[in-house]
Z-matrix of the N, CA and C atoms (Angstrom, degrees):
N
C 1 1.442
C 2 1.531 1 110.68
N 3 1.315 2 115.14 1 -37.98
C 4 1.441 3 120.36 2 179.28
C 5 1.542 4 110.34 3 -62.34
N 6 1.334 5 116.03 4 -40.59
C 7 1.462 6 120.55 5 178.83
C 8 1.523 7 111.03 6 -66.89
N 9 1.298 8 115.83 7 -37.16
C 10 1.463 9 120.25 8 177.94
C 11 1.527 10 110.02 9 -61.75
N 12 1.321 11 117.64 10 -42.33
C 13 1.458 12 122.45 11 -179.98
C 14 1.523 13 110.18 12 -65.14
N 15 1.329 14 116.92 13 -41.24
C 16 1.463 15 120.07 14 177.96
C 17 1.533 16 111.00 15 -65.25
N 18 1.296 17 117.42 16 -38.38
C 19 1.459 18 121.57 17 179.59
C 20 1.521 19 110.61 18 -65.86
N 21 1.324 20 117.82 19 -40.72
C 22 1.465 21 121.67 20 178.98
C 23 1.521 22 110.19 21 -65.75
N 24 1.350 23 116.51 22 -42.63
C 25 1.469 24 120.49 23 179.59
C 26 1.537 25 110.29 24 -64.13
N 27 1.311 26 116.19 25 -41.18
C 28 1.463 27 120.28 26 179.21
C 29 1.531 28 110.23 27 -64.38
N 30 1.325 29 116.02 28 -42.07
C 31 1.469 30 120.36 29 178.72
C 32 1.523 31 110.34 30 -62.89
N 33 1.335 32 118.02 31 -40.72
C 34 1.460 33 122.19 32 178.78
C 35 1.530 34 110.75 33 -62.26
N 36 1.354 35 117.18 34 -40.43
C 37 1.462 36 120.82 35 178.61
C 38 1.526 37 110.77 36 -64.87
N 39 1.323 38 116.70 37 -42.02
C 40 1.468 39 120.87 38 177.91
C 41 1.528 40 109.62 39 -63.21
N 42 1.332 41 116.61 40 -44.48
C 43 1.470 42 120.48 41 179.09
C 44 1.521 43 110.72 42 -60.59
N 45 1.334 44 117.54 43 -43.94
C 46 1.468 45 121.31 44 179.54
C 47 1.532 46 110.83 45 -62.35
N 48 1.320 47 117.47 46 -40.86
C 49 1.468 48 121.29 47 179.39
C 50 1.524 49 110.02 48 -65.06
N 51 1.318 50 116.70 49 -43.13
C 52 1.476 51 120.37 50 178.66
C 53 1.522 52 110.23 51 -64.05
N 54 1.329 53 117.92 52 -40.73
C 55 1.466 54 121.17 53 178.40
C 56 1.522 55 110.96 54 -62.80
N 57 1.342 56 117.23 55 -41.65
C 58 1.468 57 120.40 56 177.72
C 59 1.525 58 110.66 57 -62.79
N 60 1.325 59 117.15 58 -42.01
C 61 1.468 60 120.92 59 178.91
C 62 1.526 61 110.61 60 -64.05
N 63 1.334 62 116.77 61 -42.91
C 64 1.466 63 120.47 62 177.63
C 65 1.527 64 110.88 63 -62.25
N 66 1.326 65 117.22 64 -41.28
C 67 1.471 66 121.02 65 178.29
C 68 1.522 67 110.58 66 -62.63
N 69 1.327 68 117.21 67 -39.86
C 70 1.463 69 120.74 68 178.45
C 71 1.525 70 110.64 69 -64.45
N 72 1.326 71 117.27 70 -43.88
C 73 1.473 72 121.16 71 178.34
C 74 1.525 73 109.74 72 -62.31
N 75 1.309 74 118.60 73 -44.62
C 76 1.467 75 121.86 74 178.75
C 77 1.522 76 111.11 75 -61.39
N 78 1.315 77 116.74 76 -39.43
C 79 1.457 78 121.11 77 179.38
C 80 1.533 79 110.65 78 -63.97
N 81 1.333 80 116.15 79 -44.03
C 82 1.466 81 120.40 80 177.89
C 83 1.528 82 110.18 81 -63.13
N 84 1.318 83 117.58 82 -43.69
C 85 1.476 84 121.08 83 178.76
C 86 1.528 85 110.64 84 -59.88
N 87 1.321 86 117.29 85 -42.90
C 88 1.466 87 120.56 86 178.60
C 89 1.524 88 110.67 87 -63.20
N 90 1.324 89 117.36 88 -40.62
C 91 1.469 90 120.87 89 179.07
C 92 1.528 91 110.63 90 -63.28
N 93 1.335 92 116.65 91 -44.02
C 94 1.469 93 120.32 92 178.55
C 95 1.522 94 110.46 93 -62.96
N 96 1.327 95 117.32 94 -43.60
C 97 1.464 96 120.58 95 179.24
C 98 1.524 97 110.94 96 -62.52
N 99 1.320 98 117.76 97 -41.22
C 100 1.465 99 121.30 98 178.58
C 101 1.527 100 110.77 99 -64.93
N 102 1.336 101 116.43 100 -42.49
C 103 1.465 102 119.91 101 179.22
C 104 1.525 103 110.57 102 -63.70
N 105 1.330 104 117.29 103 -40.56
C 106 1.464 105 121.86 104 179.22
C 107 1.525 106 110.54 105 -63.82
N 108 1.333 107 116.16 106 -43.70
C 109 1.463 108 120.16 107 179.22
C 110 1.521 109 110.37 108 -64.39
N 111 1.327 110 117.29 109 -39.94
C 112 1.464 111 120.96 110 178.87
C 113 1.524 112 110.25 111 -63.84
N 114 1.330 113 117.22 112 -43.63
C 115 1.471 114 120.57 113 178.75
C 116 1.525 115 110.93 114 -63.52
N 117 1.323 116 117.96 115 -42.22
C 118 1.468 117 121.20 116 178.99
C 119 1.528 118 110.54 117 -62.98
N 120 1.313 119 116.25 118 -41.77
C 121 1.463 120 119.86 119 177.87
C 122 1.525 121 110.95 120 -63.62
N 123 1.338 122 116.83 121 -39.27
C 124 1.462 123 120.39 122 179.71
C 125 1.522 124 110.61 123 -64.31
N 126 1.335 125 116.78 124 -42.81
C 127 1.467 126 120.17 125 178.60
C 128 1.527 127 110.27 126 -63.31
N 129 1.321 128 116.89 127 -43.04
C 130 1.466 129 120.42 128 177.88
C 131 1.518 130 111.85 129 -61.78
N 132 1.322 131 116.39 130 -40.28
C 133 1.466 132 120.98 131 179.59
C 134 1.519 133 110.71 132 -64.61
N 135 1.325 134 117.68 133 -42.76
C 136 1.460 135 121.14 134 178.72
C 137 1.528 136 110.04 135 -62.20
N 138 1.332 137 116.72 136 -43.70
C 139 1.465 138 120.10 137 178.74
C 140 1.522 139 111.97 138 -61.93
N 141 1.331 140 116.73 139 -43.00
C 142 1.470 141 120.59 140 178.60
C 143 1.513 142 111.09 141 -64.59
N 144 1.329 143 116.96 142 -40.46
C 145 1.457 144 120.92 143 179.50
C 146 1.520 145 110.69 144 -63.14
N 147 1.328 146 117.16 145 -42.15
C 148 1.468 147 120.58 146 178.98
C 149 1.525 148 110.94 147 -62.59
N 150 1.321 149 117.11 148 -42.56
C 151 1.463 150 121.51 149 179.44
C 152 1.526 151 110.64 150 -63.80
N 153 1.331 152 116.17 151 -43.80
C 154 1.461 153 120.61 152 -179.84
C 155 1.528 154 110.91 153 -66.01
N 156 1.336 155 116.89 154 -38.92
C 157 1.459 156 120.68 155 179.77
C 158 1.517 157 110.63 156 -64.52
N 159 1.337 158 117.14 157 -43.20
C 160 1.456 159 120.24 158 178.64
C 161 1.521 160 111.19 159 -63.51
N 162 1.330 161 116.77 160 -42.09
C 163 1.464 162 120.56 161 179.10
C 164 1.522 163 110.44 162 -61.65
N 165 1.328 164 116.28 163 -42.70
C 166 1.462 165 120.20 164 178.94
C 167 1.526 166 110.58 165 -64.58
N 168 1.333 167 117.08 166 -42.55
C 169 1.466 168 120.31 167 178.86
C 170 1.524 169 110.79 168 -61.87
N 171 1.331 170 117.04 169 -40.45
C 172 1.466 171 120.32 170 177.76
C 173 1.523 172 111.03 171 -63.44
N 174 1.344 173 116.75 172 -40.12
C 175 1.467 174 120.56 173 179.23
C 176 1.518 175 110.74 174 -65.62
N 177 1.328 176 116.98 175 -46.30
C 178 1.467 177 120.63 176 -179.30
C 179 1.518 178 109.73 177 -65.69
N 180 1.336 179 117.11 178 -43.55
C 181 1.461 180 120.12 179 178.20
C 182 1.518 181 111.46 180 -61.60
N 183 1.326 182 116.78 181 -37.21
C 184 1.465 183 120.83 182 178.74
C 185 1.519 184 112.19 183 -64.83
N 186 1.320 185 117.21 184 -31.65
C 187 1.460 186 120.70 185 178.52
C 188 1.520 187 111.65 186 -64.43
N 189 1.328 188 115.92 187 -32.13
C 190 1.456 189 119.89 188 -176.82
C 191 1.522 190 112.57 189 -103.00
N 192 1.307 191 117.14 190 10.31
C 193 1.456 192 121.08 191 178.96
C 194 1.518 193 113.04 192 71.68
N 195 1.318 194 117.88 193 18.50
C 196 1.456 195 121.49 194 -175.42
C 197 1.519 196 112.99 195 -90.89
N 198 1.298 197 117.52 196 1.03
C 199 1.463 198 120.09 197 -174.65
C 200 1.529 199 109.57 198 -85.05
N 201 1.338 200 115.64 199 99.55
C 202 1.458 201 121.04 200 177.61
C 203 1.511 202 108.12 201 -118.78
N 204 1.289 203 115.72 202 121.95
C 205 1.458 204 119.63 203 177.23
C 206 1.521 205 108.22 204 -99.83
N 207 1.316 206 117.25 205 126.33
C 208 1.453 207 118.31 206 179.63
C 209 1.519 208 111.73 207 -69.43
N 210 1.330 209 114.73 208 138.85
C 211 1.460 210 119.73 209 173.62
C 212 1.519 211 107.72 210 -68.04
N 213 1.317 212 115.90 211 -31.81
C 214 1.462 213 120.89 212 -177.28
C 215 1.509 214 109.44 213 110.97
N 216 1.284 215 116.60 214 -150.83
C 217 1.453 216 120.91 215 179.41
C 218 1.525 217 109.50 216 -79.22
N 219 1.310 218 115.05 217 133.38
C 220 1.459 219 121.30 218 178.55
C 221 1.521 220 107.86 219 -118.20
N 222 1.318 221 115.78 220 131.85
C 223 1.467 222 120.82 221 175.91
C 224 1.521 223 107.69 222 -108.14
N 225 1.319 224 114.94 223 125.76
C 226 1.467 225 120.95 224 176.71
C 227 1.527 226 106.58 225 -103.12
N 228 1.324 227 115.14 226 111.84
C 229 1.466 228 120.89 227 -178.01
C 230 1.524 229 108.66 228 -93.63
N 231 1.318 230 115.96 229 127.61
C 232 1.464 231 120.76 230 179.97
C 233 1.532 232 109.05 231 -132.97
N 234 1.331 233 116.65 232 75.27
C 235 1.461 234 120.10 233 -175.43
C 236 1.530 235 112.35 234 -61.03
N 237 1.343 236 114.59 235 133.97
C 238 1.461 237 120.58 236 175.69
C 239 1.514 238 114.70 237 82.86
N 240 1.309 239 120.09 238 1.13
C 241 1.459 240 121.75 239 -177.76
C 242 1.533 241 110.08 240 -73.23
N 243 1.319 242 116.00 241 149.28
C 244 1.467 243 120.37 242 176.92
C 245 1.535 244 109.47 243 -84.60
N 246 1.323 245 114.49 244 164.77
C 247 1.467 246 118.96 245 -179.22
C 248 1.529 247 110.86 246 -64.44
N 249 1.305 248 118.20 247 -38.85
C 250 1.468 249 121.09 248 179.85
C 251 1.532 250 110.56 249 -62.82
N 252 1.332 251 116.28 250 -43.88
C 253 1.468 252 119.70 251 -178.64
C 254 1.533 253 111.96 252 -70.86
N 255 1.346 254 117.43 253 -35.06
C 256 1.464 255 118.42 254 -179.83
C 257 1.534 256 109.92 255 -68.61
N 258 1.341 257 117.01 256 -33.36
C 259 1.466 258 119.79 257 176.99
C 260 1.533 259 110.58 258 -64.64
N 261 1.327 260 117.12 259 -39.57
C 262 1.466 261 120.85 260 176.85
C 263 1.527 262 110.28 261 -63.91
N 264 1.331 263 116.33 262 -42.33
C 265 1.458 264 120.78 263 179.75
C 266 1.533 265 110.75 264 -66.18
N 267 1.322 266 117.25 265 -36.70
C 268 1.464 267 121.10 266 177.09
C 269 1.525 268 110.32 267 -60.80
N 270 1.335 269 117.20 268 -42.15
C 271 1.474 270 120.44 269 178.35
C 272 1.529 271 111.05 270 -61.67
N 273 1.325 272 116.26 271 -39.06
C 274 1.465 273 120.62 272 178.05
C 275 1.523 274 110.28 273 -66.45
N 276 1.319 275 116.47 274 -45.58
C 277 1.472 276 121.30 275 -179.57
C 278 1.528 277 110.23 276 -60.14
N 279 1.330 278 117.42 277 -42.65
C 280 1.468 279 121.50 278 -179.44
C 281 1.526 280 112.32 279 -61.86
N 282 1.324 281 117.02 280 -25.80
C 283 1.470 282 120.64 281 -177.48
C 284 1.532 283 112.79 282 -89.83
N 285 1.314 284 117.79 283 -1.82
C 286 1.468 285 121.20 284 -178.84
C 287 1.531 286 111.19 285 -78.14
N 288 1.352 287 116.52 286 146.01
C 289 1.463 288 120.00 287 176.68
C 290 1.527 289 110.88 288 -61.59
N 291 1.327 290 116.20 289 142.83
C 292 1.459 291 121.08 290 178.97
C 293 1.513 292 113.99 291 87.06
N 294 1.338 293 116.83 292 -0.09
C 295 1.462 294 121.81 293 -179.17
C 296 1.523 295 109.01 294 -110.35
N 297 1.308 296 116.12 295 128.36
C 298 1.461 297 121.51 296 171.30
C 299 1.521 298 106.03 297 -91.91
N 300 1.332 299 116.98 298 116.32
C 301 1.461 300 121.75 299 -172.88
C 302 1.529 301 112.63 300 -55.37
N 303 1.328 302 117.44 301 -31.51
C 304 1.466 303 119.27 302 -178.98
C 305 1.533 304 112.10 303 -75.09
N 306 1.337 305 116.88 304 -8.98
C 307 1.466 306 121.04 305 179.55
C 308 1.530 307 111.97 306 -101.67
N 309 1.317 308 117.47 307 20.36
C 310 1.463 309 121.64 308 -179.48
C 311 1.524 310 108.97 309 -112.46
N 312 1.323 311 115.98 310 130.69
C 313 1.462 312 121.58 311 178.63
C 314 1.528 313 108.47 312 -140.21
N 315 1.321 314 116.74 313 155.34
C 316 1.462 315 118.65 314 178.92
C 317 1.528 316 111.43 315 -134.87
N 318 1.337 317 113.62 316 159.60
C 319 1.462 318 122.41 317 175.22
C 320 1.525 319 106.53 318 -130.40
N 321 1.317 320 115.61 319 134.26
C 322 1.464 321 119.43 320 176.34
C 323 1.527 322 107.44 321 -145.27
N 324 1.337 323 114.29 322 88.72
C 325 1.465 324 119.44 323 177.72
C 326 1.525 325 108.91 324 -131.90
N 327 1.309 326 116.95 325 -167.49
C 328 1.465 327 121.06 326 -174.97
C 329 1.524 328 113.26 327 -63.18
N 330 1.326 329 117.50 328 -30.33
C 331 1.469 330 120.02 329 -173.64
C 332 1.527 331 114.06 330 -109.44
N 333 1.323 332 118.40 331 -18.13
C 334 1.466 333 120.25 332 -174.57
C 335 1.523 334 110.41 333 -141.70
N 336 1.312 335 114.36 334 127.74
C 337 1.462 336 120.91 335 173.57
C 338 1.533 337 106.14 336 -128.83
N 339 1.329 338 115.73 337 100.93
C 340 1.467 339 118.89 338 -175.71
C 341 1.520 340 111.23 339 -154.13
N 342 1.335 341 113.59 340 162.13
C 343 1.461 342 122.76 341 176.33
C 344 1.522 343 106.18 342 -121.74
N 345 1.330 344 116.78 343 132.60
C 346 1.454 345 120.93 344 177.33
C 347 1.522 346 109.06 345 -111.98
N 348 1.323 347 115.53 346 128.97
C 349 1.458 348 122.22 347 177.23
C 350 1.522 349 106.81 348 -115.58
N 351 1.332 350 116.30 349 115.06
C 352 1.462 351 120.36 350 -179.98
C 353 1.525 352 109.99 351 -87.22
N 354 1.322 353 116.05 352 141.12
C 355 1.474 354 124.01 353 174.16
C 356 1.529 355 113.23 354 55.09
N 357 1.323 356 116.02 355 45.32
C 358 1.469 357 119.35 356 175.63
C 359 1.521 358 109.19 357 -64.74
N 360 1.318 359 116.32 358 133.76
C 361 1.459 360 121.43 359 179.78
C 362 1.522 361 108.79 360 -111.28
N 363 1.282 362 115.76 361 106.09
C 364 1.447 363 121.16 362 -179.70
C 365 1.512 364 110.41 363 152.19
N 366 1.317 365 115.47 364 -171.09
C 367 1.463 366 120.80 365 179.45
C 368 1.523 367 109.55 366 -95.26
N 369 1.319 368 115.04 367 141.18
C 370 1.456 369 120.97 368 -176.24
C 371 1.534 370 112.32 369 -57.84
N 372 1.337 371 116.26 370 -44.72
C 373 1.472 372 119.19 371 -178.19
C 374 1.525 373 111.42 372 -69.17
N 375 1.334 374 117.86 373 -32.03
C 376 1.465 375 120.37 374 174.77
C 377 1.527 376 110.64 375 -65.83
N 378 1.333 377 115.91 376 -36.91
C 379 1.459 378 120.96 377 177.78
C 380 1.531 379 110.05 378 -61.44
N 381 1.330 380 116.15 379 -46.43
C 382 1.465 381 119.85 380 178.33
C 383 1.529 382 110.72 381 -63.02
N 384 1.324 383 117.51 382 -41.20
C 385 1.471 384 120.84 383 177.12
C 386 1.528 385 111.31 384 -59.62
N 387 1.339 386 116.36 385 -41.62
C 388 1.473 387 119.97 386 179.30
C 389 1.525 388 110.91 387 -64.03
N 390 1.322 389 117.60 388 -40.06
C 391 1.472 390 120.82 389 178.09
C 392 1.524 391 109.86 390 -64.67
N 393 1.344 392 116.72 391 -42.18
C 394 1.476 393 120.82 392 179.35
C 395 1.532 394 111.14 393 -62.47
N 396 1.319 395 117.65 394 -39.18
C 397 1.474 396 121.28 395 -179.95
C 398 1.525 397 111.55 396 -65.79
N 399 1.332 398 116.97 397 -32.68
C 400 1.463 399 120.54 398 -174.51
C 401 1.526 400 113.02 399 -92.70
N 402 1.336 401 118.12 400 -14.63
C 403 1.456 402 121.85 401 179.73
C 404 1.523 403 108.88 402 -133.66
N 405 1.317 404 117.38 403 107.14
C 406 1.468 405 120.25 404 -176.98
C 407 1.530 406 113.90 405 -64.76
N 408 1.326 407 118.08 406 -15.08
C 409 1.459 408 120.19 407 177.84
C 410 1.522 409 112.45 408 -79.13
N 411 1.336 410 116.85 409 -15.64
C 412 1.466 411 121.42 410 178.05
C 413 1.524 412 107.00 411 -96.78
N 414 1.333 413 116.46 412 118.88
C 415 1.469 414 121.09 413 -176.97
C 416 1.525 415 109.89 414 -133.46
N 417 1.333 416 115.05 415 175.14
C 418 1.462 417 119.96 416 175.58
C 419 1.528 418 111.65 417 -62.75
N 420 1.326 419 117.09 418 -23.33
C 421 1.465 420 121.00 419 -177.55
C 422 1.528 421 113.71 420 -79.63
N 423 1.335 422 117.99 421 -22.06
C 424 1.465 423 119.08 422 -177.84
C 425 1.536 424 113.42 423 -124.14
N 426 1.329 425 116.30 424 17.62
C 427 1.465 426 118.79 425 179.59
C 428 1.524 427 110.30 426 -141.65
N 429 1.336 428 114.02 427 152.32
C 430 1.466 429 119.16 428 176.20
C 431 1.521 430 108.38 429 -153.41
N 432 1.329 431 115.29 430 154.62
C 433 1.466 432 121.73 431 178.18
C 434 1.521 433 108.74 432 -114.95
N 435 1.322 434 115.63 433 144.59
C 436 1.456 435 121.38 434 178.07
C 437 1.528 436 109.09 435 -126.52
N 438 1.336 437 115.07 436 111.02
C 439 1.462 438 119.08 437 177.79
C 440 1.526 439 111.20 438 -68.88
N 441 1.320 440 116.97 439 -27.81
C 442 1.465 441 121.33 440 -176.43
C 443 1.531 442 111.76 441 -57.44
N 444 1.337 443 116.75 442 -39.84
C 445 1.467 444 118.46 443 179.67
C 446 1.522 445 112.11 444 -124.05
N 447 1.342 446 117.39 445 19.60
C 448 1.471 447 122.74 446 178.92
C 449 1.524 448 110.97 447 49.26
N 450 1.324 449 115.36 448 55.69
C 451 1.457 450 118.43 449 -179.21
C 452 1.521 451 110.59 450 -133.26
N 453 1.321 452 112.50 451 157.63
C 454 1.461 453 121.85 452 172.67
C 455 1.522 454 105.29 453 -124.48
N 456 1.323 455 116.23 454 134.69
C 457 1.468 456 120.40 455 176.67
C 458 1.509 457 109.02 456 -117.60
N 459 1.330 458 115.33 457 128.06
C 460 1.474 459 122.07 458 178.61
C 461 1.519 460 106.89 459 -123.25
N 462 1.329 461 116.43 460 125.87
C 463 1.467 462 119.86 461 -179.13
C 464 1.520 463 110.17 462 -116.21
N 465 1.339 464 115.84 463 160.43
C 466 1.456 465 121.43 464 173.26
C 467 1.508 466 115.97 465 77.27
N 468 1.300 467 118.66 466 23.68
C 469 1.469 468 118.99 467 177.78
C 470 1.498 469 109.33 468 -91.41
């Protein structure tokens, strides 16, 4: 009977030690879960702050007329144009509002005669109007703009 009592007491001590170890593991798991939730909340807060800041900047910029959305890259197609004439047209394009002259390039070979304007800032139809104003050979009768592919086509030059 004495041995039975010692065995029960020993088993109780082992059980208590295992329970303490389990409690420690649970505590660590809770700490990790809390830290993960805190990090996720911080990331969400940063994302929300960035979105709100951009919205505010757009509103403030809109008050001062500074809100210009780039159309993007514009390709001016001029089928059949000579190299001399495309160079003249490139000079005109570079002088248009919303065009950064260093972002203008042209191709004039057997298969392609075009001017590419990267990061044009403005409206496509305004761009065509500006080209028409600066070159009397470009008119409503021989030019058109396509918003679908951000292009302008000029024929008969």
